[in-house]
C-alpha positions in Angstrom: 92.6 156.2 -134.8 95.8 154.5 -133.5 95.5 150.6 -133.4 97.2 149.0 -130.6 99.0 146.3 -131.1 98.8 142.9 -129.3 101.6 142.2 -127.0 102.1 139.0 -124.9 102.7 139.6 -120.8 105.3 137.9 -118.7 103.7 135.3 -117.7 102.5 133.7 -121.4 106.6 134.1 -122.6 107.3 132.5 -119.0 104.9 129.1 -120.0 105.9 129.2 -123.9 109.7 128.6 -122.2 108.1 126.2 -119.9 106.4 124.2 -122.7 109.4 124.2 -125.7 112.0 123.1 -122.7 109.6 120.4 -121.7 109.3 119.0 -125.5 112.6 120.6 -127.0 114.2 116.5 -127.5 110.8 116.3 -129.7 111.9 118.8 -132.2 113.4 117.9 -135.0 117.1 118.8 -135.4 116.3 120.6 -138.5 113.4 122.6 -140.7 111.6 123.3 -143.5 110.1 126.2 -142.0 108.4 127.5 -145.4 109.8 127.2 -149.1 111.9 130.1 -148.7 112.9 129.7 -145.2 115.1 126.5 -143.6 116.8 126.7 -140.3 119.4 123.8 -140.2 119.4 123.5 -135.9 116.0 124.4 -134.9 117.0 124.3 -131.4 119.5 127.2 -131.7 116.6 129.3 -133.9 114.2 128.6 -131.0 116.9 130.0 -128.3 117.5 132.9 -130.4 113.9 133.5 -130.7 113.0 133.0 -127.2 116.0 135.7 -126.4 114.5 138.1 -128.8 111.1 137.2 -127.1 112.7 138.5 -123.6 114.4 141.4 -124.8 111.4 142.7 -126.3 109.1 142.0 -123.8 106.5 145.0 -122.4 107.8 146.7 -126.1 
């Protein structure tokens, strides 16, 4: 039996983007994500993740 992966709608993606844009100034400049992952520029990381989410929408 094939299990269908959950996806997100364009509406949900746009809601997330609006929320992130409204709270961008509240994000820290950098973030230790876990023991092994660190991002020195969280704003750039979020922007990159948004671009990737837009490209993968519907996949």
